[in-house]
C-alpha positions, 0 to 999 in steps of 0.5 A, a space after each residue: 500500500 502506497 503512502 497516498 493509499 495509506 493516508 486516504 484510508 486513515 482519512 476515511 476512518 477518521 472523518 471529521 472534515 478539517 479535524 481529521 489531521 491528515 490534510 488529505 483531500 478526498 476525490 468525488 467518489 471518496 467524498 460520497 463514501 465518507 458521507 455514508 460512513 459519517 451518517 452511521 459512525 459520526 456521533 455528532 450526526 447520529 440519528 440522521 438516518 432516522 427510520 422516517 427519513 427518505 435518505 435511508 433507502 438511498 444510504 442502503 443503496 450507497 453502501 451496496 455500491 461502495 463496499 463488498 457484501 460482507 462489509 455491507 452486512 456489518 454496516 446494516 447490523 450496526 445501523 439497526 443497533 446504533 441508530 435504532 433503524 429496525 423500523 426501516 424493515 417495515 418499509 417495502 422499498 427499504 427492505 428491497 435494498 438490504 443485503 440479505 444474510 442470516 443475521 437479517 433473516 433472524 431479525 425478520 423472524 423476531 419481527 414477524 408478528 409485527 411486520 405490516 401486511 404490505 411488507 410481508 411478501 417482500 420479507 418472505 422474498 428476502 428470507 427465501 433468497 437466503 434460504 435458497 443460498 443456504 440450501 444450495 450450499 448445505 443440502 448436498 453435503 448433508 445428504 451425502 454424509 447422512 445417507 453414507 452413514 446409514 448405509 454403513 450402519 445397515 450392513 449385516 453379516 447374514 444377507 440374502 443373496 440379492 442383498 450381498 454387497 459383492 465388492 465389500 464381500 470380496 475385499 473381506 475374503 481375499 485371505 480365503 483365496 483358493 489357488 487350486 480353484 482360482 476363486 475366493 471362498 466367501 466365508 463372511 458375506 456382507 450386505 446392506 440388508 432390506 431397506 426400511 422406511 425409517 432406519 433412525 429418528 432425529 428430533 431437533 429441539 430449538 430454543 427460540 429465545 432472541 440470542 439463538 436467532 442465527 442458530 434457529 435459521 441454520 437448524 431450520 435449513 438442516 431440518 428441512 434437508 433431513 426431512 427429505 431423506 426417507 431413511 430418517 424420520 425428522 421432527 422439529 420442535 421449537 420452544 420458549 415458555 411454550 412448545 410448538 411442533 413445526 414438523 409439518 412445516 419442514 417441507 418449506 423452510 420459509 414457512 417454518 422460519 416464519 413459524 418461529 417467534 424469537 424472544 421470550 422466556 425459556 422452558 427447557 423442561 417443557 420442551 424435553 417433556 414434549 420430546 420424550 412423549 414423541 420419541 417412539 424408538 429411543 435406542 434409534 433416536 438422536 435428539 439435538 437440543 440447541 440451547 444455551 441451557 439457561 432454564 427459566 422454568 423447572 431446572 430440577 425437572 429439566 435435569 430429571 428429563 435429560 437423565 430419563 432420556 439418556 437412560 432410555 437410550 436416546 442419543 442426546 446432544 446439546 449444541 450451545 450454538 449452531 452458527 459461525 459466531 461461536 458459543 454464546 454465554 451459557 449456564 455453567 451449572 447445567 452444562 456440568 450436570 449434562 456433561 456428567 450424564 455423558 451428554 456431549 455439549 459444544 458449539 457447532 459451525 454449520 459446515 461441521 453439522 452434516 458430519 456430526 449427524 453422520 457420526 451420531 446416526 452411526 452411534 460413534 463416540 461424539 467426544 472422539 469425533 469432536 476431538 478429531 474436528 478440533 471442537 472444544 467440548 464444554 464441561 
């Protein structure tokens, strides 16, 4: 970076007209960039982008022109927080100009009950755009990981003739090659068994308190993908102080996400009680509980339910977060109790989730899997 570029960068960072101390004169485009930054970050100008101002829509267009999408997303979130511009999402014209991302979807989910009717279709289009992007990115690796895991777990050593996996059987029996007959004696036969409509059950149980917004978005996407795999039966449960079963919405993740109401209290005990009632094959069920374990309901009852689920053979996994942001704050006492039950607890990024589910469905040791993936378990 040349000295001139370096000075230009600092002039834009410092702002402040003659008070910036650089003595550097901005060109026409840089003046426009400086004004967009000033409108958001200059404390003396704070409030200049009030939600009723017609300049908000223009400002959103400007930042999309001057900055890459990753920077635009940060600036949008800063505008919502610093200048209280949540109201701007109620305006169709402004919503059409925002850069769609997971954070924005989480914000729209939290506002879904109060978004005006005239804006709801536009809000759904924004959510649909993000959902389609995530499905394109996550669907194939999720399906491949899970189906591959189920195929491996379905192998048996007493297959019928039309169920024999000849490639694997031959590899297994190479040591039994008979030179005089020029053939292999297949003492061990390996097959995939008869196909069943559902080999495993998965229950995704999501805390919909406000801090879990992006985790709920990713969970909804993964739930929708897993629901499309015939070999597993996927159910989706969300909760705050009440419990709602959204399994019927899994065929359309946009409808599912708009069925979530972020915010409110947290009753994990009620959620686990409901999950316990809908689990019919505990030994073949993976229950993924996405929560920070801050219990606002019956803490003793929550711990009892968790113990009962584990004792019944349910593979219970607690994800403190399912996003790219890392683990949020969490209840250390409840984490320690769950950990003592042998329940794996950690934050998981979306790129790791398909392999996590593959490991869980094939009944691998999740602690060992996490260690291989350099994931820190909470205790």
